[in-house]
N, C-alpha and C positions, 0 to 999 in steps of 0.2 A: 124439090125433087132431089133424090140421092144421086151420088155420082153415077155416071153412065146413063142417066135418064130413067132408071127403073127404081121405083120406090122399094125400099127394103133390101137392096143389093148389098149395102154396107153391112147389114145384120147377117146376111147369108155368108158373106166372106168371113165375118167374125166367127160364125158357127162352124164353118169349115176349118178354120184355123184351130179352134178349140177341139174339134173332132180329131184332127191330125195329131195334136198334142196328146190327147187322151190315148190314141192308138199307139203312139211312141211309148207312153207310160205303161200301157198294157204289155207291149213287147218286152220292155225292160223288166217288168214284174214277172213275166213268164220265164224269162231267162234266169232271173234271180231265184225263183222258186225251183227251177230245175237243178240249181246248185245246192239247195238246202236239202238236208236229209232228216228223216225221222227214224228213230230206233225204238222198237217196241219189243218188250220181253213178256213172255207168258210162262206159266208152269213153274213159277219160282226161279226163273232164270234158265230154264231148260231149253227154251227155243227163243231166239232173238232174230227179228226181221228188220232189215234196214231198207227204207224206201226213199225216193226223192220226190220233190214237188210235182214231178210229171207223172206221178202214180206208177213209177217203175220200181220193181223190187230189185234192189242192188245186191243184197246178200241175205242168206239164211244161215244162222249158226245154230247147230244142234249139239247139245252136250252129250258125250258118249254114254253117260249113265242112263239117259232116257231111251236109248235104243234097245228095245227088247223084242227079239224075233217072235216071241210068244204073244206080244201085244202091239202089233203094228198099228192097229186102229187108234190107240191112244196117241201115238206119235203123229199120225195123220191129223187127228183132232187138234193137237197142240199147234202144228204147222198151220192148219187152216185158221185157227183162232188168232195166231200171231199175224198172219198175212191180212186178215180182215181188220184187225185192230190197227195195224200199220196204215192201211188204206183209209180208215176212218180218221186217223190222226192227220194224215196228209190232207184230206178234204177239209178238216178243221183249220189247218195251217193256211191252205189256199183261201178259204173263206175269209179268214181274218185279214189276209193281205189284200184281197180284192175289196173288202169292206173299207179298208183304209184308203184305197185308191179311188173308189167310187163315192166316198163319203157316206156309206151305209145304204146307198140306193141299190136294191137287189136287182141288178140288170141280168135278166135271164140269158144263158148261153155264153157268158163271158169265159168260163173255164169249165 
């Protein structure tokens, strides 16, 4: 019989310790990702978006020469494209980091 008189209790304690360790690693990874940034440029450098690993847009840089009052729709499209691409890049960065942490096991709902 295992310690404490219950079969399998030693294994349960080991599993709980591993879960706590993984939780700490996840918290550390999330903090690290929040400090990492992704910069995405579209339109030949006309619009640049910077986002962090928490999917927060930190800045949008628009070159003055792309601002045309007669064609606001083009500027809107460039900003939209830059933001969406930045968020896709962040998702890719997060996915790579989480894959390293989980050993490639796709655990749903981690980030």
